[in-house]
N, C-alpha and C positions, 0 to 999 in steps of 0.2 A: 608139627606140634602147635604152631601158632594158629593154624586153620581148624584144628580139631575141636576146640571148644565151641566154635560157631556151628560146626556140624552137629555137635552134641546138643546145642540149644534147640534144635528142631527134631533130632532123632529121638532123644530121650523123652521129651513130652509126648511124642507120637506113640512111644511104647507104653507110657504110664497113663495116658489120658483115659483109658477105659477101666483102670483098676477098681476104683470105687464108683465112678460116675455110672458105669453100666450096671453095676450091682444095684445101685439105688433106683435107676430108671427101670430096670427089668423086674424089680421087686424081689430079687434074690438076696438082698442084704439081710432081710429078716430071717431067711432060711440060714444064712451064714452065721448070724448072731445067735441062733438057737442051738448051734452045735456046741459041744463042750470045749470051746476055745475062748481064751481071753482076748480082749481087744488088742493087746500087744502081740499076741500070736498071729492074729489076722493081719495087723499092720506090718509086722516084720516079715511074715510069709510073702506078702505082696511086694514089699520092699526088696527082699533078697532075690525074689524071682526076677524082678526088673533089673536089678544090679547085675545079676549073673548073665542076663542076656546082653547087657552093655559090655561086660568083660569079654564075652564070646565074640562080640562085634569087633573088639580090638585085636584079637588073635591074628586074623589075616594080615594086619598091618605089619606084623613082624617080618614079612617077606621083604618089605622096603629096607629094613635094617640089614638083613643078611645080604641083600643085593648091593647096597652101598658098601658094606663091609668087604664083599668079595671083589667089587669092581673098583675100589679105591686105588689110588696110586701113591704109595705102596698099599698092598692089600692090608686091610685092617686099620686104615687111617680114618677112624671114626671116634668121636668123643663118646665112648661107651658110657661113662658116668652121666653125661648129659642126657643120653638116650634113656638110660634106666630111670633117671630122675623124672624125665618127661613122661615116661609110661606110668610111673607111680602117680605123678600129678594127674594124668588123664584118668586113671582108675579112681582116684579120690574125687576128681571133678565129676566123673560119671556117678559116683555115689551121692554126691551133693545134689546133682541135677535130678537123680532118681528120687531122692527124698522130697525135692521141690515138686516134682511131677505127682508124687503120691499125695502131697498136700493139696495141690490144685485139683486133683481128681476127687478128693474128699470134700472140697469146697463147692462143687457144682454137680448138678444132676446131668448136665449135658456134656458129652465128651469133647465137642468142638470148643465150647467155652473153657473147659478144663485145659485143653491144649493151648489156647491163647493165653490164659492166666499163667500157665507153666512157662511158656516161652518168655513172657514179659518178666516174670520173677527171676528166671535164669539169667536173662540179659541184665536185669537190675543188679542182681548179686554179683555177676561176673564183672561188668564194666561200669555199672552205675556209680559206685563209690569212687572209682578212679576218675570218672568224668566230673563228679562233684568236687573232688579234691583239686582238680585242675583249675577251677574257678578261683580267681585271685582275691577272695574276700575272707578266707579262713585264716590266713597267717600261718602260725606254727601248728594249728590244729589240722591243717591239710594233710600232714603226714599220718596222723591218727586216723583220719577219715579214709585215706588211701589204704591203710592197713586193714580196714574193716571189710574190704572187698576181696573177692576171690582172685582177681587178676594179680594182685601183689604177691600172694602166696603161691600161685601157680607159676609165675615167672621165676620166683626163687627156686622152686623145685625143678624147673626146666633147665637151670644151669648145672644141675647135678648135685645140688646141695639139699640133702634131706635133713631138714631141721625139725626138731620135735615141736617147735612153735607152729610151724605150718601144718603138721599132721594133726596137732591138737585143734587148730583152727577148723580144719575140714571136718573132723569128728564132732566138734561142737556144733557146727552148722547142721550136720546131719541129725544129731540128737535134737536140736531145737526144732527143726522142721518136722521130725517124727512126733515130738511132744505136742506141737500145734495140731498135727493130724489127729492125734489121740484125743485132744480136747474137742475137735470138730466132730 
């Protein structure tokens, strides 16, 4: 679960890099906008299709849990709450990274540029705030700066603690990214 976010930083931008960039480059964006669909329906349709694909990519990893559960000594010697919290954290992290990928795809006409922007933004949101907080110039504000990053909330969920503050944080970041996509 500690390696998963770094895999997601490259997997999800690769999934979302063509969502809007290819529509604009190919000239099909105008065709899509002439349909009787609102901007939100288009954005959310692309967002949920990308997020669904990310969730399906997580399903095969359940084999690891059942293998460790069955092969443990004694059988079942696994922190199930931690695993469930980590999976919820990965699903929400995938949702955030998908919204970032959609935003990056809307920002550029080139899918490669969109991929690079999305990877950079995902890395910045995931560990950038934590790295900034580690600099010893912020004093008491370093805790607030650390809490602005995804890593803080993801680590809390990985311990099996599903706190509403963490869930609200993830949902807020998703909504913010989709609102910026709507503006673009």
